[in-house]
C-alpha positions in Angstrom: 55.8 26.8 110.0 57.8 29.6 110.2 60.2 30.6 112.6 60.2 33.8 114.7 63.0 35.0 112.7 61.1 34.2 109.1 58.2 35.9 110.6 60.0 39.1 111.1 61.3 38.9 108.0 58.2 38.7 106.1 57.0 41.6 108.7 59.5 44.2 107.9 59.8 43.3 104.4 55.5 43.7 104.5 56.5 47.0 106.1 59.1 48.5 104.0 57.9 48.1 100.8 54.3 48.5 101.3 52.7 50.3 98.3 55.6 49.7 96.5 54.7 48.4 93.4 56.8 44.5 93.8 55.8 41.2 92.6 55.2 38.7 95.5 58.1 36.2 93.8 60.5 39.5 94.0 59.2 40.1 97.9 59.9 36.2 98.6 63.1 36.0 96.8 64.3 39.2 99.2 63.4 37.7 101.9 65.2 34.2 101.2 68.6 36.7 101.0 68.2 38.2 103.6 67.4 34.6 106.1 70.7 33.2 103.5 68.1 30.4 102.3 68.7 28.4 100.0 67.6 29.7 96.3 64.2 28.0 95.0 64.6 26.9 91.4 62.7 29.8 89.7 64.9 32.7 91.6 68.5 31.4 90.3 67.2 31.8 86.5 64.7 34.9 87.0 67.7 36.8 88.7 70.4 35.4 87.1 72.5 34.0 90.4 75.4 31.0 88.0 77.0 30.9 91.5 77.6 31.4 94.7 79.4 34.5 94.0 76.7 35.7 92.6 74.5 35.1 95.1 76.6 37.0 97.5 76.3 40.1 95.0 72.9 40.3 95.2 73.5 39.7 99.0 75.5 42.8 99.9 73.5 45.1 97.3 70.3 44.2 99.4 72.1 44.9 102.4 73.7 48.4 101.2 70.3 49.4 100.1 69.2 48.8 103.4 71.6 50.5 105.1 71.7 53.2 102.5 67.8 53.4 103.4 67.0 52.4 100.0 65.1 49.4 100.5 62.0 50.3 97.8 64.0 51.9 95.3 66.3 48.5 95.6 63.5 46.4 95.4 61.4 48.1 92.6 64.5 48.0 90.6 65.1 44.4 91.3 61.3 44.0 89.9 62.3 45.7 86.9 65.6 43.7 86.2 64.2 40.5 86.8 65.1 38.1 83.9 67.5 40.9 82.7 70.9 40.3 82.5 72.2 43.4 82.1 70.2 45.4 84.1 70.6 43.0 86.7 74.3 43.5 86.7 74.4 47.0 87.3 71.7 46.9 89.6 74.9 45.1 91.9 77.1 48.0 90.9 75.5 50.6 92.0 75.1 49.0 95.3 78.4 47.0 95.4 80.5 47.4 93.4 83.3 45.7 94.9 81.6 42.1 93.3 83.1 42.0 89.9 79.8 39.7 88.4 78.1 39.7 85.6 74.5 38.4 85.6 72.7 36.5 82.3 70.2 34.6 81.7 68.9 32.0 79.1 66.8 34.1 77.7 64.3 37.2 78.8 62.1 36.2 81.2 58.1 37.8 80.4 56.6 39.6 83.7 53.9 38.0 83.3 55.7 34.3 84.4 57.3 35.7 87.5 
């Protein structure tokens, strides 16, 4: 059973990302960040989260994107950057430049496996 906060977050993302080509995995990850939920195992790998600092950096970047009314652009960029450490690092630096973290993934993750 979902909580009211969880339902509101899902509804918010569905509304804000309506028509935006973002995979369900990415949308679920964004919802988890907004709700400060523990990571689902594959998310840590695909999004290069090796520490709490990495998680906080992505969370801060997401919050900055929302404040800048750029959630759709952020979600699309995150979707494209998944599985690519350099692209994830660049994305976080764009939205949360105070975080000096480097994202790495063990290997490139094919888009169709996410």
